[in-house]
C-alpha positions as CSV (number, residue, x, y, z in Angstrom):
1,X,0.0,0.4,0.3
2,X,1.5,3.6,-1.0
3,X,1.8,5.7,1.5
4,X,0.8,9.5,0.9
5,X,3.5,11.9,0.1
6,X,5.0,14.4,2.5
7,X,4.7,18.2,2.3
8,X,8.6,18.3,2.3
9,X,8.5,15.9,-1.1
10,X,6.3,18.5,-3.1
11,X,8.5,20.5,-4.8
12,X,7.2,24.1,-4.5
13,X,7.1,25.1,-8.2
14,X,5.3,22.2,-8.8
15,X,2.7,23.8,-6.6
16,X,3.2,26.9,-8.1
17,X,2.6,25.7,-11.7
18,X,-0.4,23.7,-10.6
19,X,-2.1,26.2,-9.3
20,X,-1.3,28.7,-12.4
21,X,-2.7,26.1,-14.3
22,X,-5.9,25.7,-13.0
23,X,-6.6,29.4,-12.8
24,X,-5.9,29.5,-16.5
25,X,-6.7,26.3,-17.4
26,X,-3.8,26.6,-19.5
27,X,-0.1,25.4,-19.2
28,X,0.5,28.2,-21.8
29,X,-0.7,31.0,-19.8
30,X,0.4,29.7,-16.9
31,X,4.0,29.8,-18.4
32,X,3.2,33.5,-19.4
33,X,2.4,34.3,-15.8
34,X,5.2,32.5,-14.3
35,X,7.7,33.6,-17.1
36,X,8.9,30.2,-18.0
37,X,7.9,28.3,-20.5
38,X,4.7,26.2,-21.3
39,X,7.0,22.8,-21.3
40,X,8.0,23.6,-17.9
41,X,5.0,24.2,-16.3
42,X,3.8,21.1,-17.8
43,X,6.9,18.7,-16.5
44,X,6.4,20.8,-13.2
45,X,2.5,19.5,-13.2
46,X,3.6,16.3,-14.3
47,X,5.9,16.1,-11.4
48,X,3.5,17.1,-9.0
49,X,1.0,14.2,-10.4
50,X,3.6,11.5,-10.1
51,X,4.4,12.6,-6.1
52,X,0.7,12.3,-6.0
53,X,-0.4,9.3,-7.8
54,X,-3.1,10.7,-9.4
55,X,-4.2,12.9,-12.5
56,X,-4.9,16.5,-11.6
57,X,-5.8,17.6,-14.9
58,X,-7.5,16.4,-18.7
59,X,-5.8,17.4,-20.9
60,X,-8.4,18.7,-24.0
61,X,-7.6,19.9,-27.6
62,X,-7.8,23.3,-26.4
63,X,-6.6,23.9,-22.8
64,X,-7.5,21.7,-19.5
65,X,-10.3,20.6,-17.5
66,X,-9.3,20.0,-13.9
67,X,-10.3,16.0,-12.5
68,X,-12.1,15.8,-9.3
69,X,-8.1,15.5,-7.6
70,X,-7.4,18.3,-9.4
71,X,-10.8,20.1,-7.8
72,X,-10.0,18.8,-4.1
73,X,-6.8,20.1,-4.2
74,X,-7.4,23.7,-5.6
75,X,-8.8,25.1,-2.9
76,X,-6.2,24.3,-0.4
77,X,-3.4,25.2,-2.5
78,X,-4.9,28.7,-2.9
79,X,-5.7,29.3,0.5
80,X,-1.9,28.7,1.6
81,X,-0.7,30.8,-1.4
82,X,-2.6,33.3,-0.1
83,X,-1.7,33.3,3.5
84,X,1.8,33.2,2.5
85,X,1.3,36.3,0.0
86,X,-1.0,38.0,3.1
87,X,2.3,37.2,5.2
88,X,5.1,38.3,3.1
89,X,2.8,41.8,2.8
90,X,3.2,42.5,6.5
91,X,6.9,43.0,6.2
92,X,8.1,46.4,6.3
93,X,11.3,47.7,6.3
94,X,12.5,44.2,7.2
95,X,10.0,44.1,10.1
96,X,7.0,42.4,10.6
97,X,3.8,44.2,10.8
98,X,0.7,43.0,12.7
99,X,-3.2,43.3,11.2
100,X,-5.7,44.3,13.5
101,X,-9.2,44.1,11.9
102,X,-12.2,46.0,13.4
103,X,-15.7,46.5,13.0
104,X,-17.2,49.7,14.1
105,X,-20.5,51.5,13.6
106,X,-20.4,54.0,10.2
107,X,-21.4,56.8,12.5
108,X,-18.7,55.9,15.2
109,X,-16.4,55.9,12.3
110,X,-17.1,59.2,11.0
111,X,-18.0,60.9,13.9
112,X,-15.2,60.0,16.8
113,X,-12.9,57.3,15.4
114,X,-11.4,58.7,12.1
115,X,-10.2,62.1,13.4
116,X,-8.6,60.3,16.6
117,X,-7.3,57.2,14.5
118,X,-4.1,58.9,13.3
119,X,-2.8,59.4,16.9
120,X,-2.9,55.7,17.1
121,X,-1.1,55.0,13.8
122,X,1.7,57.4,15.0
123,X,1.9,55.7,18.2
124,X,1.9,52.0,17.0
125,X,3.3,52.1,13.0
126,X,3.5,48.3,13.1
127,X,-0.2,47.4,13.3
128,X,-2.0,48.0,10.4
129,X,-5.6,48.9,11.0
130,X,-8.2,47.4,8.6
131,X,-11.5,49.2,9.4
132,X,-15.3,47.2,8.0
133,X,-18.0,49.5,8.6
134,X,-21.6,48.3,9.4
135,X,-24.9,49.6,10.6
136,X,-24.8,47.7,14.1
137,X,-24.8,44.1,13.0
138,X,-22.0,42.2,12.8
139,X,-20.3,38.5,13.5
140,X,-17.2,38.7,15.0
141,X,-16.5,35.3,14.0
142,X,-17.9,35.1,10.5
143,X,-16.2,38.2,9.6
144,X,-12.9,37.6,10.9
145,X,-13.0,40.4,13.0
146,X,-10.5,41.1,16.2
147,X,-12.7,43.2,17.8
148,X,-15.9,45.3,17.2
149,X,-17.1,48.9,18.3
150,X,-21.0,48.8,18.5
151,X,-23.8,50.4,20.1
152,X,-26.2,49.1,22.2
153,X,-26.5,47.7,25.9
154,X,-23.3,45.6,26.4
155,X,-25.2,42.2,26.4
156,X,-23.9,40.4,23.5
157,X,-24.1,36.1,23.6
158,X,-19.8,35.1,23.7
159,X,-18.6,38.5,24.0
160,X,-16.5,40.7,26.1
161,X,-17.7,44.0,26.5
162,X,-15.9,47.4,27.5
163,X,-17.8,50.6,27.8
164,X,-16.8,53.4,26.2
165,X,-19.5,56.1,26.7
166,X,-22.8,57.1,26.3
167,X,-24.3,58.7,23.2
168,X,-27.6,60.6,23.8
169,X,-29.9,61.1,21.0
170,X,-31.5,64.6,20.2
171,X,-33.4,66.0,17.1
172,X,-31.1,67.4,14.7
173,X,-32.1,69.5,11.5
174,X,-30.9,72.7,9.4
175,X,-30.4,76.1,11.4
176,X,-33.1,77.9,9.4
177,X,-35.5,75.0,10.5
178,X,-34.1,74.7,13.8
179,X,-35.2,78.8,14.6
180,X,-38.5,77.8,14.0
181,X,-38.9,74.8,16.3
182,X,-39.7,77.0,19.8
183,X,-41.3,73.4,21.7
184,X,-41.4,69.7,20.9
185,X,-44.7,70.2,20.0
186,X,-43.7,71.8,16.7
187,X,-42.3,68.8,16.1
188,X,-45.9,67.6,15.3
189,X,-45.7,69.6,11.6
190,X,-42.6,68.0,10.4
191,X,-41.0,64.7,8.8
192,X,-39.5,63.0,11.8
193,X,-36.8,60.9,10.0
194,X,-36.3,57.0,11.8
195,X,-34.1,54.4,12.7
196,X,-34.4,50.9,12.8
197,X,-35.7,51.3,16.5
198,X,-39.0,52.4,16.3
199,X,-39.5,53.4,19.2
200,X,-37.1,56.5,19.8
201,X,-38.8,59.6,19.0
202,X,-41.4,57.9,21.1
203,X,-39.1,57.9,24.3
204,X,-37.7,61.5,23.3
205,X,-41.1,63.1,23.4
206,X,-41.6,61.6,26.9
207,X,-38.1,62.9,27.9
208,X,-39.2,66.5,26.4
209,X,-42.8,66.0,28.0
210,X,-45.0,65.5,25.0
211,X,-46.5,62.9,23.2
212,X,-45.3,61.6,20.1
213,X,-47.0,61.9,16.7
214,X,-47.9,59.2,14.5
215,X,-44.8,59.0,12.5
216,X,-44.6,58.1,9.1
217,X,-41.5,59.2,8.1
218,X,-38.6,57.8,5.9
219,X,-36.8,54.8,7.6
220,X,-32.8,54.6,7.7
221,X,-30.1,51.8,8.5
222,X,-27.4,54.6,8.8
223,X,-27.3,57.5,10.9
224,X,-24.9,58.9,8.9
225,X,-27.2,58.9,5.8
226,X,-30.0,60.1,8.2
227,X,-27.6,63.0,9.2
228,X,-27.2,64.0,5.7
229,X,-31.2,63.8,4.9
230,X,-31.4,66.2,7.9
231,X,-29.3,68.6,6.6
232,X,-30.6,68.5,3.2
233,X,-34.2,69.4,4.8
234,X,-36.0,66.0,4.2
235,X,-37.0,66.3,7.9
236,X,-35.6,66.3,11.5
237,X,-33.5,63.4,12.8
238,X,-32.7,62.3,16.2
239,X,-28.9,61.3,16.5
240,X,-26.2,61.7,18.8
241,X,-25.2,64.7,18.5
242,X,-21.4,64.1,19.9
243,X,-21.1,62.1,16.4
244,X,-21.9,65.0,14.6
245,X,-20.0,68.0,15.9
246,X,-18.5,69.0,12.6
247,X,-21.8,69.4,11.1
248,X,-23.0,71.4,14.2
249,X,-19.8,73.3,14.0
250,X,-20.4,74.1,10.2
251,X,-23.7,74.8,11.0
252,X,-24.7,72.4,8.3
253,X,-27.3,71.0,11.6
254,X,-28.3,72.5,14.6
255,X,-29.9,71.7,17.8
256,X,-33.2,73.2,18.8
257,X,-34.2,71.4,21.9
258,X,-32.0,70.3,24.9
259,X,-33.9,66.9,25.6
260,X,-31.9,64.3,25.0
261,X,-32.8,60.2,25.6
262,X,-29.9,57.8,26.3
263,X,-30.9,54.5,24.3
264,X,-27.7,52.7,25.0
265,X,-23.5,53.0,24.8
266,X,-20.8,52.3,22.7
267,X,-18.7,49.4,23.4
268,X,-15.4,47.7,22.1
269,X,-16.2,43.8,22.0
270,X,-14.4,40.8,21.5
271,X,-15.1,37.1,21.1
272,X,-14.8,35.3,24.7
273,X,-13.1,32.3,22.7
274,X,-10.5,34.6,20.6
275,X,-7.2,35.2,22.5
276,X,-6.4,39.1,22.7
277,X,-3.4,39.4,20.3
278,X,-0.7,42.4,21.2
279,X,-2.1,44.3,18.4
280,X,-6.1,43.8,20.3
281,X,-4.6,45.1,23.6
282,X,-2.6,48.0,22.2
283,X,-5.5,49.3,20.6
284,X,-8.3,48.2,23.1
285,X,-6.1,50.0,25.4
286,X,-5.7,53.3,23.1
287,X,-9.7,53.5,22.6
288,X,-10.2,53.3,26.4
289,X,-8.2,56.3,27.0
290,X,-9.4,58.5,24.2
291,X,-12.5,57.5,25.2
292,X,-12.3,58.4,29.1
293,X,-10.6,61.7,27.3
294,X,-14.0,61.9,25.4
295,X,-16.3,61.3,28.8
296,X,-14.6,64.6,30.4
297,X,-15.4,67.0,27.7
298,X,-18.7,66.1,26.5
299,X,-20.3,68.5,24.1
300,X,-22.4,71.1,26.3
301,X,-26.4,70.7,25.6
302,X,-28.8,73.5,24.0
303,X,-30.0,76.1,25.8
């Protein structure tokens, strides 16, 4: 009974020749990519087939077709070469850089994280931060995230969550409209923009001492998009004012009322089952320190 070949017995050039030939389904095009002759590619593939004791291609009059054995081998080879390539790309100036993949709510990314992120990259130039924005729906394991910044109550299954800060919601609209809104009841004549959390306006009117009107305004799955709609006069948005400080400063948006509600906080989260890397620990430490500074100087409420 023949034994399966060991990895050390499989020549790298033969594996490269097989992978390129499988992508192109052509020895000729694989040779052009690898800068060798068609005959050299064919010879390397023949060596690999002999080592495995299996045919990987069916030679056709025009090109190639993978056999069942070739179809089974190709994904593993592709993954291996991709991981090698990704790892090699992380060497900079002769030193290894660590990749950190972070999921982040789009509102938090644009309104808070991005202006501060250069400070982290200056302090940790060997950490390659990769941001994946979302609308607060995230799958840490499925998306291959090291950690995620989320909005909510901090209770997510199998997840460690560390509190960053609250982000209270308050109505925001263009300054010209804000000047006309003297009391919460004035909002009953306006289009009220909604998020996928349907009870936010109800809670805000209760906090402001009024009754929420029946609301049929458009629904948004992104606070950033909702803020843009409000700035363009589509309606009044209920948003975390601190995340739109730049729009308030530039007077694209204005805050007409003092009343606000807190329905959750931002948290830095990670899977309990995932051992923190050095990059994760560095980012978490930095993020918590920045959040502490933010809690110490939250923007003042409107008079």
